[in-house]
C-alpha positions in Angstrom: 47.5 43.2 30.4 50.4 41.7 28.4 50.2 38.5 30.4 46.4 38.3 29.7 46.9 38.7 26.0 49.6 36.0 26.0 47.4 33.7 28.0 44.5 34.3 25.6 46.7 33.6 22.6 47.9 30.3 24.2 44.3 29.3 24.9 43.3 30.0 21.3 46.2 28.1 19.9 45.4 25.1 22.3 41.8 25.1 21.2 42.6 25.2 17.6 45.1 22.4 17.9 42.5 20.3 19.7 40.0 21.0 16.9 42.6 20.1 14.3 43.3 16.9 16.2 39.6 16.1 16.5 39.1 16.7 12.8 42.1 14.5 11.9 40.9 11.8 14.2 37.4 11.9 12.7 38.9 11.4 9.2 40.1 8.0 10.3 36.7 6.7 11.5 33.2 6.2 10.3 30.7 7.2 13.0 27.7 5.0 13.3 25.0 5.9 15.9 23.2 3.3 18.2 19.8 4.2 19.6 18.8 1.3 21.8 16.7 0.4 24.9 19.5 -0.1 27.4 17.4 0.7 30.5 13.7 0.6 31.2 11.0 -1.9 30.5 12.5 -3.7 27.6 16.2 -3.2 28.2 16.9 -7.0 27.8 16.3 -6.6 24.0 18.5 -3.5 23.6 21.3 -4.8 25.8 21.5 -8.1 23.9 21.4 -6.4 20.5 24.2 -4.0 21.6 26.3 -7.0 22.6 25.9 -8.5 19.2 26.6 -5.2 17.4 29.7 -4.6 19.4 31.0 -8.1 18.7 30.5 -7.7 15.0 32.1 -4.2 14.8 35.0 -5.4 16.8 35.6 -8.2 14.3 35.2 -5.8 11.3 37.7 -3.3 12.8 40.2 -6.1 13.5 40.0 -7.0 9.8 40.7 -3.4 8.7 37.4 -1.7 9.0 35.7 -0.2 5.9 37.6 1.7 3.2 40.6 1.7 5.5 38.6 3.4 8.3 37.6 2.1 11.7 33.9 2.0 12.5 33.2 4.0 15.7 29.9 3.4 17.5 28.2 6.3 19.3 25.9 4.5 21.8 23.0 6.3 23.5 20.2 4.9 25.7 16.6 5.7 24.7 15.5 4.3 28.1 12.7 2.2 26.5 10.8 5.5 25.9 9.4 6.6 22.5 10.0 10.3 23.1 13.5 9.6 24.3 14.2 7.5 21.2 13.4 10.5 19.0 15.6 12.8 21.1 18.4 10.3 20.8 18.0 10.0 17.1 18.2 13.8 16.8 21.4 13.9 18.9 23.0 11.3 16.8 21.9 12.8 13.5 22.7 16.5 14.3 25.2 16.7 17.2 27.2 13.5 16.5 26.8 13.8 12.7 26.7 10.0 12.3 26.4 8.3 8.9 23.6 5.9 10.1 21.6 4.9 13.1 21.3 1.3 14.3 18.1 0.6 16.3 15.8 1.0 18.2 14.8 -2.5 19.1 11.1 -2.0 19.5 8.5 -0.9 16.9 7.1 2.1 18.8 10.5 3.5 19.6 11.7 3.0 16.0 8.7 4.8 14.5 9.4 7.7 16.9 13.1 7.8 16.1 12.4 7.5 12.4 10.8 10.9 12.4 14.1 12.6 13.4 16.0 10.3 11.0 13.7 11.2 8.1 13.9 14.9 8.9 17.7 15.0 8.9 18.0 12.4 6.1 20.1 9.8 7.9 19.5 6.1 7.3 18.1 4.2 10.4 18.0 0.4 10.6 16.2 -1.5 13.2 17.2 -5.2 13.9 13.9 -6.1 15.5 11.1 -3.6 15.0 8.4 -5.8 13.4 5.3 -3.6 13.1 4.4 -3.2 9.5 4.2 0.6 9.6 7.8 1.0 10.8 8.9 1.4 7.2 5.7 2.6 5.6 3.8 5.8 6.2 0.3 4.9 7.6 -1.3 8.0 6.0 0.1 7.7 2.5 1.1 4.1 2.2 4.5 5.2 0.8 7.8 3.8 2.0 9.8 5.9 4.5 12.9 6.7 2.4 15.5 6.5 5.3 13.9 3.7 7.4 15.0 0.0 7.1 14.8 -3.2 9.1 16.8 -6.5 9.1 14.0 -8.6 10.7 10.8 -10.0 9.3 7.7 -8.0 9.9 4.4 -8.7 11.7 2.5 -9.6 8.6 4.9 -12.5 8.1 5.2 -13.3 11.8 1.5 -13.1 12.6 0.8 -15.3 9.5 3.4 -17.9 10.6 1.8 -18.3 14.1 -1.7 -18.4 12.8 -0.8 -21.1 10.2 1.1 -23.0 12.9 -2.0 -23.0 15.1 -4.2 -24.1 12.3 -2.0 -26.7 10.5 0.3 -28.0 13.2 -1.8 -27.7 16.3 -5.1 -28.3 14.5 -6.7 -25.4 16.4 -10.2 -24.3 15.5 -10.6 -21.6 18.1 -8.3 -19.0 19.6 -8.2 -16.4 22.3 -5.9 -13.3 22.1 -4.4 -11.3 24.9 -2.7 -8.1 23.9 -1.2 -4.9 25.1 -3.5 -2.0 23.9 -0.6 0.5 24.3 1.9 -1.4 22.1 2.2 -1.0 18.4 4.0 -4.4 18.3 1.2 -6.1 20.1 -1.6 -4.6 18.1 0.1 -5.3 14.8 0.6 -8.9 15.6 -3.0 -9.3 16.8 -4.3 -7.9 13.5 -2.3 -10.2 11.3 -2.8 -13.3 13.4 -6.5 -12.8 13.6 -6.9 -12.2 9.8 -4.9 -15.3 8.8 -6.5 -17.5 11.5 -10.0 -16.6 10.5 -9.2 -16.8 6.8 -7.9 -20.3 7.4 -11.2 -21.3 8.9 -10.5 -20.7 12.6 -12.5 -18.5 14.9 -11.2 -15.9 17.5 -13.7 -16.4 20.4 -12.0 -14.0 22.9 -10.0 -10.8 22.5 -8.8 -9.3 25.8 -6.7 -6.1 26.1 -4.6 -4.9 29.0 -2.6 -1.7 29.7 1.1 -1.0 30.0 2.7 -2.3 33.2 -0.1 -4.8 34.0 1.0 -7.6 36.3 -2.3 -9.5 37.2 -3.9 -11.3 34.3 -6.0 -13.7 36.3 -9.4 -12.0 35.5 -8.6 -11.9 31.8 -7.5 -15.5 31.9 -10.5 -16.7 33.9 -12.8 -15.2 31.2 -10.8 -17.0 28.5 -10.8 -20.3 30.4 -14.6 -20.2 30.5 -14.8 -19.9 26.7 -12.5 -23.0 26.3 -10.4 -21.9 23.2 -8.0 -24.4 21.6 -5.0 -22.0 21.9 -4.1 -18.6 23.4 -2.1 -16.1 21.3 -0.3 -13.5 23.4 1.7 -11.1 21.2 3.6 -9.4 24.1 7.0 -8.8 25.5 8.9 -11.0 27.9 7.7 -9.6 31.3 4.0 -10.1 30.4 4.7 -13.4 28.5 6.2 -15.0 31.7 3.3 -13.8 33.9 0.6 -14.8 31.5 2.1 -18.3 31.2 2.5 -18.7 35.0 -1.0 -17.4 35.9 -2.7 -19.5 33.1 -1.1 -22.7 34.4 -2.0 -21.8 38.0 -5.6 -21.5 36.8 -5.3 -25.1 35.4 -5.1 -24.0 31.8 -2.9 -26.5 30.0 -3.7 -25.4 26.4 -1.0 -24.2 24.0 0.2 -20.6 24.5 1.6 -19.0 21.4 3.7 -15.9 21.1 6.1 -14.1 18.8 9.7 -13.0 19.0 9.0 -11.0 22.2 9.0 -14.4 24.0 12.6 -15.0 23.1 14.3 -14.0 26.4 15.3 -16.0 29.5 13.1 -13.7 31.6 10.0 -15.5 30.2 11.0 -18.8 31.9 12.3 -16.9 34.9 8.9 -15.3 35.5 6.8 -18.3 34.4 8.8 -21.0 36.2 10.3 -24.0 34.4 7.4 -26.4 35.4 4.9 -24.0 33.8 6.9 -23.3 30.6 5.5 -26.2 28.6 3.3 -26.3 25.6 4.5 -22.8 24.7 5.4 -22.0 21.1 6.7 -18.8 19.5 8.2 -17.4 16.3 11.9 -16.5 16.4 14.6 -15.1 14.2 17.1 -18.0 14.8 17.7 -21.1 16.9 20.9 -21.9 18.7 20.2 -25.5 17.8 20.6 -24.7 14.1 23.6 -26.8 12.8 24.6 -24.2 10.2 28.3 -23.5 10.4 27.8 -19.7 10.5 25.4 -20.0 13.4 27.6 -22.3 15.4 30.7 -20.1 14.8 28.7 -17.0 16.1 27.6 -18.9 19.2 31.2 -19.9 20.0 32.5 -16.3 19.5 29.7 -14.8 21.6 30.2 -17.2 24.4 33.9 -16.6 24.4 33.4 -12.8 24.7 30.3 -12.6 27.0 30.4 -16.0 28.8 26.8 -16.7 28.0 24.6 -18.2 25.3 23.3 -15.7 22.7 19.6 -15.4 22.1 17.9 -14.2 18.9 18.3 -10.5 19.8 22.1 -10.9 20.2 22.1 -12.7 16.8 20.0 -9.9 15.2 22.5 -7.3 16.6 25.4 -9.2 15.3 23.9 -9.5 11.8 23.1 -5.7 11.9 26.7 -4.9 12.5 27.8 -6.8 9.5 24.8 -5.7 7.5 25.7 -2.0 7.9 29.3 -2.7 7.1 28.3 -4.6 4.0 26.3 -1.6 2.8 29.1 0.8 3.7 31.5 -1.2 1.5 29.1 -1.0 -1.4 28.1 2.6 -0.9 31.2 4.0 -2.7 31.6 6.6 0.0 33.6 9.7 -0.9 34.0 11.3 2.6 33.4 14.7 1.0 30.1 15.4 2.8 28.2 13.5 5.5 24.9 14.4 3.7 26.1 13.0 0.4 27.5 9.9 2.0 24.2 9.3 3.8 22.5 9.3 0.5 25.1 6.9 -1.0 24.6 4.6 2.0 20.8 4.8 1.7 21.0 3.6 -1.9 23.3 0.8 -0.9 20.9 -0.4 1.8 18.0 -0.4 -0.7 20.1 -2.6 -3.1 20.9 -5.2 -0.5 20.5 -8.7 -2.0 21.5 -12.1 -0.6 23.2 -10.9 2.5 24.1 -14.0 4.5 23.6 -13.6 8.2 23.3 -15.7 11.3 19.6 -15.2 11.3 19.2 -16.1 7.6 19.7 -14.7 4.1 18.4 -11.1 3.9 17.0 -9.4 0.8 15.7 -5.8 1.2 12.4 -5.4 -0.7 10.8 -2.2 -2.1 9.2 -1.5 1.3 12.6 -1.6 3.0 11.7 -4.9 4.8 13.9 -7.9 5.1 12.6 -11.0 3.3 13.9 -13.9 5.3 12.8 -17.1 7.1 11.5 -17.6 10.6 11.7 -20.5 13.1 9.2 -21.9 15.6 10.6 -22.5 19.1 8.9 -24.8 21.7 9.5 -24.5 25.4 9.8 -27.8 27.2 10.3 -27.5 31.0 11.7 -24.0 30.2 14.2 -25.2 27.6 14.0 -24.0 24.1 13.6 -26.7 21.4 13.8 -26.1 17.7 10.4 -27.0 16.2 10.3 -26.0 12.6 11.5 -23.5 10.0 9.2 -21.5 7.7 10.2 -19.5 4.6 8.6 -16.3 3.3 
């Protein structure tokens, strides 16, 4: 019995010492959660964004961190699933007690995750969720207090591509292919169509498909028969590559337009280089931009990861510095996670003239980033900078 008592005391002392050590360790770090698509259908986006975030946080910590504390990332995979994205947000907010959540990458997942973030009052910032309703409640029209994004939204992106079709390509008619299960796809369709028709154009075909579709030949055949001037396909990289490939195989040489979902090497991989011509899409940055900040980022990314960064890597990198900038301005007291979350939220709302690789970011009253976009053209599968458009 005596030995059992002694053993119990030793165990209690050990556990208490471990808790004390954990508490002391946590006082030296600022925990930031990451809720990204690291596996599943759109893992390419999340993986690239995580690469960018990690590079930025590594640099920030090497320079002394924030308020003398190192930023510690708590990274969880939402598996490209909306429900999992909300579960991950809950874990980060409640179990990990993070100060903020970075991600998800996609609009549907971000809207799902934002429900948990809002309930537990933790700021959540997406680098690439473009659907207009990510930051605004569809029912009330009011801004979601704890939800932010550092990318432009679909209203801007859809307008950009519609005006490009009308003014640069001189298109009078358009066909639209979209994913009926995707918030991203439906949001872009709505804004492209409204701007294109307001500008005098006519949408003569609008074809929907379901999640996981691989064969677009019947849809494309219908569109071919109507002879539009352009096709607008607001889709992600897998579908984008297949649509381009199958359209060209059907003899359709017309311009194919997309949005930032086209900005991934998988598009050309699936389409084939010879088919990846006369393709244009809106993007967050171009590696051909001669700006010193852009070229320095590319050099550092290539040194660390041995590959060229795409726009999603650049968005992730900017997000890392963006959250650090807000943390520095938040006047954190480290007296209460709940209170520091509120201080950070206020700092995020007041972000003005943040200079990033993907442009200068100003957060407006709807928690959207006001920033420029670029148009990229694919020539034999190679990205070429076409033009830059401001808000």
